[in-house]
C-alpha positions in Angstrom: -7.3 -33.3 -65.8 -10.4 -34.1 -67.6 -11.4 -31.7 -70.4 -14.8 -31.2 -72.0 -15.6 -32.5 -75.5 -14.4 -29.5 -77.5 -13.0 -29.3 -81.0 -9.2 -29.6 -81.5 -8.8 -25.8 -82.5 -10.7 -24.8 -79.4 -8.7 -27.1 -77.2 -5.5 -25.7 -78.5 -6.7 -22.2 -77.8 -7.6 -23.2 -74.2 -4.1 -24.6 -73.7 -2.5 -21.4 -75.0 -4.8 -19.2 -72.8 -4.2 -21.3 -69.7 -1.1 -19.2 -69.0 -3.1 -16.0 -68.8 -2.6 -14.7 -65.3 -5.6 -14.6 -63.0 -6.2 -12.5 -59.9 -5.3 -15.2 -57.5 -3.3 -14.4 -54.5 -0.3 -16.6 -54.8 2.6 -15.9 -52.4 6.1 -16.8 -53.6 9.0 -17.7 -51.4 7.0 -19.6 -48.8 9.8 -22.2 -48.6 12.6 -19.7 -48.5 14.2 -17.7 -45.6 17.1 -15.4 -44.9 18.9 -15.5 -41.6 21.8 -13.2 -40.3 25.1 -15.1 -39.7 28.4 -14.1 -38.2 30.5 -16.0 -40.6 30.5 -19.0 -43.0 31.7 -21.6 -40.5 30.0 -25.0 -40.3 28.5 -24.5 -36.8 27.2 -21.1 -37.8 25.7 -22.4 -41.0 24.0 -25.3 -39.2 22.4 -23.0 -36.7 21.2 -20.6 -39.5 19.7 -23.4 -41.5 17.7 -24.5 -38.4 16.5 -21.0 -38.0 15.6 -20.7 -41.6 13.7 -24.1 -41.5 11.8 -22.9 -38.4 10.7 -19.8 -40.2 9.5 -21.8 -43.2 7.5 -24.2 -40.9 5.7 -21.2 -39.3 4.7 -19.8 -42.7 3.7 -23.1 -44.3 1.7 -24.5 -41.4 0.2 -21.2 -40.2 1.2 -22.2 -36.6 3.4 -19.7 -34.7 4.8 -22.5 -32.5 5.6 -24.8 -35.5 9.3 -23.9 -35.5 9.8 -25.3 -32.0 7.2 -28.1 -31.9 7.8 -29.5 -35.3 11.5 -29.0 -35.8 12.4 -32.0 -33.5 9.8 -34.2 -35.2 10.9 -33.5 -38.7 14.6 -33.8 -38.0 17.7 -32.2 -39.5 16.9 -29.4 -41.9 19.6 -30.8 -44.3 17.0 -33.5 -45.3 14.8 -30.8 -46.8 17.3 -28.2 -48.1 17.3 -27.6 -51.9 19.9 -24.8 -52.0 21.5 -22.1 -50.0 23.9 -19.2 -50.4 25.4 -16.3 -48.6 24.4 -12.7 -49.3 25.3 -9.3 -48.1 22.7 -7.9 -45.7 20.9 -4.7 -46.6 22.0 -1.5 -44.9 20.6 -0.9 -41.4 18.4 2.2 -41.6 19.1 2.9 -37.9 22.9 2.8 -38.5 23.7 3.4 -42.2 27.4 3.8 -41.5 27.8 0.3 -40.1 29.6 -2.2 -42.2 27.3 -4.6 -44.1 26.5 -7.8 -42.4 26.1 -11.3 -43.8 23.0 -13.3 -44.5 22.3 -17.0 -45.3 19.5 -17.6 -47.8 18.1 -21.1 -47.9 15.4 -22.7 -50.0 13.7 -25.9 -48.9 12.1 -28.5 -51.2 8.4 -27.8 -51.0 7.3 -31.4 -51.9 9.6 -33.0 -49.3 8.6 -30.5 -46.6 4.9 -31.1 -47.3 5.4 -34.8 -47.2 7.2 -34.4 -43.8 4.3 -32.3 -42.5 1.7 -34.8 -43.6 3.7 -37.6 -41.9 3.8 -35.4 -38.8 0.0 -34.8 -38.9 0.6 -31.0 -39.3 -1.6 -28.6 -41.3 -0.4 -27.2 -44.6 -1.3 -23.7 -45.7 -0.8 -23.3 -49.4 0.4 -20.3 -51.5 -3.1 -18.8 -51.8 -3.1 -16.2 -49.2 -5.6 -13.4 -48.5 -4.5 -10.0 -49.7 -5.2 -8.0 -46.6 -5.8 -4.3 -46.3 -4.8 -2.9 -42.9 -6.6 0.2 -41.5 -4.7 1.0 -38.3 -5.9 3.9 -36.3 -3.2 5.4 -34.0 -3.7 8.2 -31.4 -2.4 10.8 -33.8 -3.1 9.4 -37.3 -4.2 6.6 -39.5 -1.2 4.6 -40.7 -0.6 5.1 -44.4 1.5 3.4 -47.1 4.1 6.1 -47.1 4.9 5.6 -43.4 8.6 4.7 -42.7 8.5 4.5 -38.9 9.8 1.5 -36.9 6.1 0.6 -36.3 5.5 0.2 -40.1 8.7 -1.8 -40.4 7.7 -4.1 -37.6 4.3 -4.7 -39.2 5.8 -5.5 -42.6 8.3 -7.9 -41.0 5.6 -9.7 -39.0 3.5 -10.1 -42.2 6.4 -11.5 -44.1 7.2 -13.9 -41.3 3.6 -15.2 -41.4 3.3 -15.2 -45.1 0.6 -12.5 -45.3 0.4 -9.9 -48.0 -0.4 -6.6 -46.3 -1.7 -3.6 -48.1 -1.8 -0.1 -46.5 -4.2 2.7 -47.4 -2.8 5.7 -49.2 -4.8 8.1 -47.0 -5.0 10.5 -49.9 -7.9 12.8 -50.6 -10.1 9.9 -51.7 -9.5 7.9 -48.5 -9.9 11.0 -46.3 -13.3 11.8 -48.0 -14.4 8.2 -47.6 -13.2 7.4 -44.1 -12.4 9.3 -40.8 -10.5 8.4 -37.8 -13.8 8.1 -35.9 -14.9 5.5 -38.4 -11.8 3.4 -37.6 -12.1 3.7 -33.8 -15.9 3.1 -34.0 -15.5 0.2 -36.4 -18.0 1.5 -38.9 -18.3 -1.6 -41.0 -20.3 0.0 -43.8 -18.0 2.9 -44.4 -14.8 0.8 -43.9 -16.0 -1.7 -46.5 -16.9 1.0 -48.9 -13.5 2.8 -48.5 -11.7 -0.5 -48.9 -13.2 -1.4 -52.3 -10.6 0.6 -54.3 -7.8 -1.6 -52.9 -9.3 -4.9 -54.1 -8.4 -6.8 -51.0 -9.6 -10.3 -50.0 -9.9 -9.3 -46.3 -9.8 -6.1 -44.3 -8.0 -5.9 -40.9 -9.1 -2.9 -38.8 -7.2 -1.9 -35.7 -7.6 0.9 -33.1 -4.6 1.5 -30.9 -5.2 3.8 -28.0 -3.4 4.8 -24.8 -4.1 2.6 -21.7 -2.6 3.2 -18.3 0.7 4.5 -19.6 0.9 2.0 -22.4 -1.3 1.1 -25.4 -4.1 -1.4 -26.0 -5.8 -2.3 -29.2 -9.1 -3.5 -30.5 -9.3 -5.4 -33.8 -11.8 -6.4 -36.4 -11.4 -8.8 -39.4 -13.8 -8.2 -42.2 -14.1 -10.9 -44.9 -16.8 -11.2 -47.5 -18.8 -13.6 -45.3 -17.9 -12.9 -41.7 -16.7 -10.4 -39.1 -14.4 -11.4 -36.2 -13.4 -9.2 -33.2 -10.7 -9.4 -30.6 -8.6 -7.3 -28.3 -4.9 -7.0 -27.5 -4.0 -6.3 -23.8 -2.0 -3.2 -22.9 1.7 -3.1 -23.8 4.3 -1.4 -26.0 2.7 0.3 -29.0 4.7 -1.6 -31.6 4.2 -4.9 -29.9 0.4 -4.3 -29.6 0.1 -3.4 -33.2 2.2 -6.4 -34.4 0.0 -8.6 -32.2 -3.0 -7.7 -34.4 -1.2 -9.0 -37.5 -0.1 -12.1 -35.7 -3.6 -12.9 -34.4 -5.0 -12.1 -37.8 -2.6 -14.6 -39.4 -3.7 -17.2 -36.8 -7.4 -16.6 -37.9 -6.5 -16.8 -41.5 -4.6 -20.1 -41.0 -7.5 -21.6 -39.1 -9.7 -20.9 -42.1 -7.4 -21.6 -45.1 -4.9 -24.2 -43.9 -5.8 -27.8 -44.8 -6.0 -29.5 -41.4 -3.8 -32.4 -40.4 -5.4 -35.8 -41.2 -7.9 -34.2 -43.6 -9.6 -36.8 -45.8 -10.0 -36.7 -49.6 -13.3 -36.0 -51.2 -14.0 -36.9 -54.9 -16.7 -35.5 -57.2 -17.5 -32.2 -55.4 -19.9 -30.5 -57.8 -19.2 -26.9 -58.7 -21.1 -24.6 -61.0 -19.5 -21.3 -62.3 -21.7 -18.8 -64.1 -20.7 -16.0 -66.4 -18.1 -18.0 -68.5 -19.1 -16.9 -71.9 -15.7 -16.5 -73.5 -12.7 -18.7 -74.1 -10.3 -16.7 -72.0 -12.7 -16.8 -69.1 -12.9 -20.6 -69.4 -9.1 -20.9 -69.5 -8.6 -18.5 -66.5 -11.1 -20.3 -64.3 -9.8 -23.8 -65.2 -6.2 -22.7 -64.5 -7.3 -21.1 -61.2 -9.2 -24.1 -59.9 -6.2 -26.3 -60.7 -3.9 -24.0 -58.7 -5.8 -24.1 -55.5 -4.2 -26.1 -52.6 -7.3 -28.0 -51.6 -8.0 -29.1 -55.2 -6.3 -32.4 -56.3 -8.0 -32.7 -59.7 -10.5 -30.7 -61.9 -13.0 -32.5 -64.1 -15.0 -30.4 -66.5 -18.4 -32.2 -66.9 -20.1 -29.9 -69.4 -20.6 -26.3 -70.6 -24.1 -25.0 -71.0 -25.7 -21.5 -71.3 -22.7 -19.5 -70.1 -22.1 -21.9 -67.1 -19.5 -24.5 -66.6 -20.1 -27.6 -64.4 -17.1 -29.1 -62.7 -16.4 -32.1 -60.5 -13.5 -31.4 -58.1 -11.4 -33.9 -56.2 -10.3 -32.2 -53.1 -8.1 -32.7 -50.0 -9.5 -31.1 -46.9 -13.0 -29.7 -46.0 -15.6 -28.0 -48.1 -14.8 -24.9 -45.9 -11.2 -25.0 -47.1 -12.4 -25.2 -50.7 -15.0 -22.4 -50.4 -12.6 -20.1 -48.6 -10.0 -20.7 -51.4 -12.4 -20.2 -54.2 -13.0 -16.6 -53.5 -9.4 -15.6 -52.9 -8.1 -13.1 -55.5 -11.6 -12.0 -56.6 -11.8 -14.2 -59.7 -15.0 -15.9 -58.4 -17.8 -14.8 -56.1 -20.4 -16.8 -54.2 -23.7 -16.8 -56.1 -27.1 -17.5 -54.6 -28.4 -20.9 -55.6 -31.4 -20.7 -57.8 -33.8 -23.5 -58.8 -33.0 -24.7 -62.3 -35.7 -23.7 -64.8 -37.4 -26.4 -66.8 -35.6 -27.2 -70.0 -32.7 -24.9 -69.0 -30.1 -27.6 -69.3 -29.0 -27.1 -65.7 -28.1 -29.9 -63.3 -30.9 -32.5 -63.1 -32.9 -32.6 -59.9 -31.5 -36.1 -59.0 -28.0 -34.7 -58.7 -27.2 -32.7 -55.5 -27.0 -29.0 -56.0 -23.5 -27.9 -56.8 -21.5 -25.2 -55.1 -22.5 -22.1 -57.0 -20.2 -19.3 -58.0 -19.9 -16.5 -60.6 -16.9 -15.5 -62.7 -15.9 -11.9 -62.2 -14.1 -10.6 -65.3 
């Protein structure tokens, strides 16, 4: 990584501050999975390792069908396994008196798995995932964080399977004053966005589940900082209809954030970040850029007037990069402004950089 021409004491401080956590959304455990097993026999272990590998492939590629379609291409999971162990399963809430079951926990080597996926021309979705707030309007209530119903459990499980961090509203006095059930069912974007601000989410998923010919159907809306997407779930069981919203939402996220198969490398992508006027801000942004999946290398070109100018070497598209840059809320897209004469900004002969602002 290239660093700017700074004095030795300042460089030492930057290195020390580079461990300061930033508000990036980094999901751990993407390459791990737990699978129930009957016993510790060889055939049972082989079957469980395959199931665990399938689960990892779904999360890492963002493709719901990856477990079936890629498993045969990539071969035996034992080529990718890093470690495994047996664990006692947690109690079953539906049957607390039942004897505890057995689980197999497996962790696969991220580098080897990614290499296999590249060889198989499959997409790779990195650990930066959108922290997603779910407003779900049901016929009798808005789902809240304290809910312990099977519906909530199914939503949480689906999110874990897809590698999505779901956040549920408190539905306390603040939420009730800001948002009504009618705002959810009517998809009142303005009020929903305003009520969502307290949760600091990267994206907002809004669902309205309603009775339909003896079953339930749902309408959905995904609100991100720069776009709105809508879709519908056909009539079916209430839990399955609600879970489908999370699944389709994960599909939309993967289409946007995963680095596509056969993506090419781009070097020297210019990036300007404003508002970096302190050393800790410099360190946080530098560490954050280096952690992003599409970014292969970060080169700091210069620092001037509270702005830092970078050249990034990336893998994937500019859309992949720009989507990743705003995850976690550390950076926000800034309107490009023409450089003032003598301001020390990028010369006119150089293409205008991507332009973002640091959000302390």
